[in-house]
C-alpha positions, 0 to 999 in steps of 0.5 A: 511513517504513514501518509496521513502523519506525513501530511500533518507534519508537513502542514505544521512545518508550513505553518511554522515557517509562515508564522515566523516569516510574518512575525519577522516582516511585522517586527521589521515594519514596526522598527521604523516610525509609522503613524497609525494612518489607514495607509500604514494599517494596510501596510501592516496587514500586507506584511502579515498577510504576505507571510501567512499565505506561505502556509499554502505554498505546498498546495498552490505554489503559483497562487502564493507566488502571486499573492506574496509578490502583490503584498511586497509591492503593496507594502513598499508602496505604503512606505514600508522599506522591508525586504521581500522575504516572503516572496523569496520563500514563494520563489523557492516553493514554486521552483521546487514544484517545477513552475520555472517559467512562471517563477522567472516571469513573476520575479522579473515583474517584481524587480520592475515593480518595486522601484515604481512602488518606492516612487509611489510611496515618495520614499527618498532613496539615493541612487547608489542605495537603490542600485545596491538594493536592486542587485541584492534583491536579484541575488536573493531571487537567484539564490532562492530559485536555484535552491528550489530547482536543486531540491526538485532535481534531487527529489526527481533523481531519488524517485527515479532511483526508487522506481529503478529499484522496484523494477529490478526487484520485480524482475528478480521476483519474476525470474525466481518465480519462473525458476521455481516453476521449472524446478517443480515441473522437473521434480514433481509433475512427472512423479505425480503423473506416474502415480496417477497413471499407475493407480488408474491402471490398477483400478481398471484392471481390478474392475476388469477382473471383477475384483473388489477395488481396495479403498486405499487404491481408490484414495491413491487414485483420487489423491493423484488426480487432485495433486496433479490438478493442484500442481498444474494450477500452481505452475500456471499461477507461477508462470502467470499469476494474473491470467491463471488465478489459483483455486479459491472459495468457489472451488471448496464445494468441489474439494469437499466432494472430491474427498467424499469420493475417496471415502471420507464422510465430509460435508459443507455448510455455508452461513451468512450472505455471500460476500466478495472477498479478496483473492488472497482470502479465498485461496487461504480458505481453500488451503485450510479446508484442503489441509484439514480434510487431508489430515482427517483422511490420513490420521483420524481413522474412520471419521466424519468431517464437517466444514463450516464457512461463515460470512460475517460483517467484517470477518470470514470464519472457517471451521473444520471438525472431525470425530476421529481418534484425537483425544482432548489431552493430546497435544497436536504435532505441528507439521508442515501443513499446520505451520503453512496454514498458520503462516497464511492466516497470520499474513492476512491478519487473522487468527488460527486455532487447531487442537483436539476437541473436548468431545473427541476428534480435531478442530481447525478454526480460522478467522480472516478479516475482510472488507465488505465490497457488496 
């Protein structure tokens, strides 16, 4: 349930209770014989007002406690021998909110003021009746305060348990993140480093002998360098994802230039006014461009690729086209890279389309919702 709906339902419940208490007090007051004198009209108004003010008990429990107490003393002084039901609800709400000292003090004052109000009203009560009523009111007040305090303690324990669960989940996530970082370092970084070093040595030796360097060897070298950078950035992010943010929108230009050095004719175009976007969106854009250009370099054959990043009012659109060998009637095979792109885009509430173009080649189009922050 959303916070807005919860607040609405809580307000409705508060008003239902307030109206119900006001109606009960008014009916009790009307059950006794009273004339329509100004004093009696004031008493009726205090009965109704003391009940309706309970609707604000969740927002201002101390104020409601004071108002209901004054209303109770007021209608007792006006000659209405009606139980202080509204004040009991106010005691419960104030204790639940944690105002124990104020609630106890207000209850003591009320218990002392009610007999005085009865004297002012010249309402004749027997001594035995007055003692029994005082004991009953004290018992009601103790019960209402105990109920409010018990619920407050239960809510406090529930909040503490929730915080403990969240801290435990975060701790487990940190441990798992570090475990993944160690596994990646042990299994991949060494092998990628060997590939990078071997390819650089091969390129150096070929140049030293004056031999032409094969394009495939240059591609292997650049791919090794890029993979090494990406792995180190990923490991750094896994070890400390706040101090070492991964690559994002600011690195797309560098990414495209890196592919050009491997022989892929790639270009980048940016349209629309530059906006600040969330880091998750920037990372997703980088991964979409990286995966799309990688697929073009691997599968499209001799081809050119164009990357378009379009800043729109509430959407960031990405489009990567190539004029490779994909035919319009050929269904794309959903590999790991394409599935990963789709998962990233879907997680951000966006849309992804990856398919052959009518004029030949392949296109990857994504739209990511963003909020304008500048």
